C-alpha positions in Angstrom: 169.7 -121.9 -5.5 166.8 -122.2 -3.2 166.5 -123.6 0.0 164.7 -125.8 2.1 163.4 -127.8 5.2 163.3 -131.6 5.3 161.4 -133.1 8.3 161.8 -136.0 9.6 159.6 -138.1 12.3 161.5 -140.4 14.0 158.3 -142.5 14.7 159.2 -143.2 11.0 163.0 -143.2 10.4 165.8 -143.1 12.3 167.1 -140.3 11.5 169.9 -139.8 14.1 171.0 -143.2 13.7 170.9 -142.0 9.6 172.9 -139.5 9.5 175.8 -141.5 11.4 175.9 -144.2 8.9 175.0 -142.0 5.6 176.5 -139.8 4.1 174.1 -140.3 1.4 170.4 -140.5 1.7 167.2 -140.5 0.0 164.7 -138.0 0.9 160.6 -138.4 0.0 159.6 -134.9 -1.6 156.3 -135.1 -3.1 155.3 -132.6 -5.6 158.2 -130.5 -4.5 161.0 -129.9 -7.1 164.4 -129.4 -5.3 167.1 -128.8 -7.9 170.8 -129.8 -7.7 173.1 -127.7 -5.3 170.1 -126.6 -3.9 170.8 -126.2 0.5 168.6 -128.6 2.9 168.6 -127.8 6.6 167.1 -131.4 8.1 164.3 -130.7 10.8 164.0 -133.8 13.5 160.3 -133.6 14.1 158.4 -133.6 18.0 157.1 -137.3 18.9 155.4 -137.1 22.6 158.4 -136.2 24.6 161.1 -136.1 22.0 163.1 -133.4 21.2 162.7 -131.3 17.7 165.1 -129.2 16.2 168.1 -129.1 13.8 170.0 -132.6 13.0 172.1 -132.0 10.2 172.4 -129.6 7.3 172.6 -130.9 3.4 172.9 -130.6 -0.1 171.2 -132.1 -3.1 172.3 -134.1 -4.9 170.0 -135.2 -7.9 166.5 -134.1 -9.1 163.5 -136.0 -8.0 161.9 -139.3 -9.2 159.3 -141.8 -8.6 161.2 -145.3 -6.5 161.2 -147.0 -3.3 164.1 -146.5 -1.2 165.2 -150.2 -1.0 168.4 -151.7 1.0 167.6 -148.4 3.5 167.9 -150.3 6.9 166.6 -147.1 9.1 162.9 -147.5 8.3 161.3 -148.3 11.1 158.1 -149.3 9.0 158.8 -151.8 6.3 155.8 -150.6 3.9 157.7 -147.2 3.6 161.1 -148.9 2.1 159.3 -150.2 -0.5 156.2 -147.5 -1.6 157.5 -145.5 -4.3 157.9 -142.1 -3.4 159.3 -139.0 -5.3 162.3 -139.1 -4.0 165.4 -137.1 -4.4 169.6 -138.0 -3.7 171.3 -136.4 -0.5 174.4 -135.8 1.0 174.1 -134.7 4.7 176.9 -132.1 6.0 176.7 -132.1 9.6 178.3 -129.0 11.9 180.1 -128.5 15.6 177.0 -126.8 16.6 174.5 -129.5 16.4 172.0 -130.6 16.9 170.0 -127.0 17.4 167.6 -127.7 20.1 164.3 -125.5 19.6 164.0 -125.4 23.5 167.0 -124.1 23.0 166.8 -121.6 20.5 164.1 -120.6 19.7 164.6 -117.3 18.9 166.9 -118.9 15.5 164.1 -121.9 14.8 160.5 -120.6 15.4 160.5 -119.3 12.2 161.7 -123.1 10.6 159.4 -124.7 13.4 156.3 -123.2 11.6 156.4 -124.2 8.4 158.4 -128.2 9.0 155.4 -130.1 10.7 155.2 -133.0 8.1 157.4 -136.2 8.0 159.6 -136.6 5.0 158.3 -133.7 3.6 160.3 -130.9 1.4 159.3 -127.0 2.2 160.8 -124.1 1.0 162.5 -121.5 3.1 164.1 -118.0 2.7 167.6 -117.1 1.8 167.2 -115.3 5.8 166.0 -118.5 7.0 168.9 -120.5 6.4 171.6 -118.2 6.4 170.1 -117.5 9.8 170.3 -121.7 10.6 174.0 -122.1 9.1 175.4 -119.3 12.2 173.2 -120.8 14.5 175.2 -124.5 13.8 178.5 -122.6 13.3 178.9 -121.7 10.4 178.8 -123.8 6.9 182.1 -126.2 7.8 185.2 -125.7 5.6 185.9 -129.0 4.3 182.0 -129.2 2.7 182.0 -130.8 -0.7 183.4 -128.6 -2.4 182.1 -128.3 -6.8 184.2 -131.2 -8.0 183.5 -133.5 -5.6 179.7 -132.2 -5.7 179.7 -133.4 -9.6 181.4 -136.9 -8.8 178.9 -137.7 -6.5 175.7 -136.7 -8.6 178.2 -138.8 -11.3 178.1 -141.7 -9.2 174.4 -141.4 -8.2 173.6 -141.2 -11.6 175.6 -144.2 -12.3 174.3 -146.1 -9.6 170.7 -146.6 -9.9 169.1 -150.1 -10.9 165.8 -149.8 -10.3 164.8 -149.3 -7.2 167.7 -150.4 -5.9 171.4 -150.4 -6.7 174.4 -151.9 -8.2 178.5 -150.8 -8.3 178.6 -147.2 -9.9 181.6 -147.2 -12.4 180.1 -150.4 -14.3 177.5 -149.1 -14.2 177.7 -145.8 -15.0 179.6 -147.2 -18.0 176.9 -149.3 -19.3 174.7 -146.5 -19.3 176.6 -144.4 -20.8 177.2 -146.4 -24.1 173.2 -147.5 -23.8 172.7 -143.9 -24.4 175.5 -143.5 -27.1 174.2 -146.8 -29.2 170.7 -145.5 -29.1 171.5 -142.4 -30.1 173.9 -143.9 -33.0 170.4 -145.0 -33.7 168.8 -142.7 -33.5 170.9 -140.7 -36.3 171.4 -143.3 -38.6 167.7 -144.4 -38.9 167.5 -140.2 -39.9 169.9 -140.9 -43.0 173.2 -139.8 -41.1 176.5 -141.6 -41.2 178.0 -141.5 -37.1 181.3 -140.9 -36.1 182.1 -141.6 -32.3 185.0 -138.9 -31.2 184.3 -138.7 -27.3 188.1 -139.5 -27.2 189.4 -136.4 -28.4 186.4 -133.9 -28.7 184.0 -132.3 -25.8 181.0 -133.9 -27.4 180.3 -137.8 -28.8 178.7 -137.9 -31.7 179.7 -136.3 -35.4 177.0 -137.1 -37.7 176.9 -136.4 -41.4 174.6 -136.3 -44.5 175.3 -135.6 -48.2 174.9 -131.5 -48.3 174.7 -130.2 -44.8 176.9 -129.1 -42.3 178.7 -131.6 -40.1 176.3 -132.2 -36.8 177.6 -132.6 -33.4 175.9 -134.4 -31.0 176.1 -134.3 -26.9 174.7 -137.5 -25.6 173.3 -137.9 -22.1 172.4 -141.3 -20.5 170.2 -141.9 -17.9 168.1 -144.2 -15.2 166.0 -141.3 -14.2 163.4 -139.1 -15.8 166.1 -136.9 -18.0 164.5 -133.5 -17.2 168.0 -132.7 -15.6 171.5 -133.9 -16.8 175.1 -132.7 -16.2 177.3 -130.1 -18.6 181.1 -129.8 -18.5 182.1 -126.5 -18.5 183.9 -127.6 -22.5 180.5 -129.1 -23.1 178.6 -125.9 -22.7 181.4 -124.3 -24.5 181.5 -125.8 -27.3 177.1 -126.1 -27.7 177.4 -122.0 -27.9 180.1 -122.0 -30.5 178.7 -124.2 -32.8 175.1 -123.9 -32.1 173.1 -124.3 -34.8 174.7 -127.2 -35.5 174.9 -128.8 -32.9 172.1 -131.2 -30.9 171.3 -133.0 -27.4 169.9 -136.2 -27.2 169.2 -137.5 -23.4 168.1 -141.2 -23.3 166.6 -142.0 -19.8 164.9 -144.6 -17.9 167.3 -147.2 -18.7 167.0 -150.1 -17.4 169.9 -153.0 -16.3 170.1 -156.7 -16.7 172.2 -158.9 -15.3 174.6 -155.8 -15.6 174.3 -155.0 -19.6 171.5 -152.1 -20.3 168.5 -153.1 -22.1 166.0 -151.4 -21.7 164.9 -147.0 -21.8 161.9 -145.6 -21.5 162.4 -142.7 -23.6 165.2 -141.2 -26.1 164.6 -137.0 -26.4 166.3 -135.2 -28.8 167.0 -131.2 -29.5 168.2 -130.4 -32.9 169.5 -127.3 -33.3 170.0 -127.4 -29.2 170.5 -123.6 -27.8 171.5 -123.4 -24.1 169.0 -121.6 -22.3 170.9 -119.2 -19.4 167.7 -120.0 -17.3 167.9 -123.6 -17.5 171.4 -123.6 -16.4 172.1 -124.5 -12.3 175.2 -123.5 -11.0 176.5 -125.8 -9.1 179.8 -123.7 -7.8 182.8 -121.2 -8.4 186.4 -121.9 -8.8 188.4 -118.7 -7.7 192.2 -118.8 -9.3 194.4 -117.0 -6.6 196.8 -115.1 -8.0 200.7 -115.8 -7.9 202.4 -114.6 -4.5 204.0 -111.3 -4.7 
């Protein structure tokens, strides 16, 4: 897990209104690549006599990819809405000790103030800096989003993307998934495989058969983003490891919708055999099972 400071200029973005009015926001990250689940400190920059300091925390919900911020009414200059920039989706998390202003809390905030100097940028900070800031804000809230909620939010956001705006999440997500499966079926059929859809009863999507070869089990992921990251359930992960090398991962990326139906995609990547690389897995959290009362 990585930790970041995201900076906001009140002359460009009404950050105080945004954290009150939005649960999820889009943030420009430049060339940096925050990962899903990373922790973020939201730093309000000083403009004129305005105070600076920490006004919120957050959790990254999506990998970065280029897009505009259509529909976001908190930008002051309309050009910032329309400009395509590398952005991530972020869930705001508020704490009782916020805001933390630099002039009132110089000791825990000075090191953050030194690195956060530009609007809507992402700057890496150390775990020590992160822990100091969280402690000063009153500690991570007990009701902060748990892993299941975060996964649901990520899945919803992945399904909601419509070019540079949004459409209803449930219908869109189903359309994206359906389109990806259809493209994957076509891909394997052109290679001579007979393809059966099995997602309703198995932890993978397609069972592929070809004379003289073992069954190939394919996991299919569809995304409107660049396909650099995908979500795996514990069952999908276990199945891929158990069935190696007779398993494949197909990622259909850049899917675009037309009148509620999918119609095009930017790329299809098929990894076969698909061997899970442990270094490429990012845990979103841990499930802890309590023992029975004694």
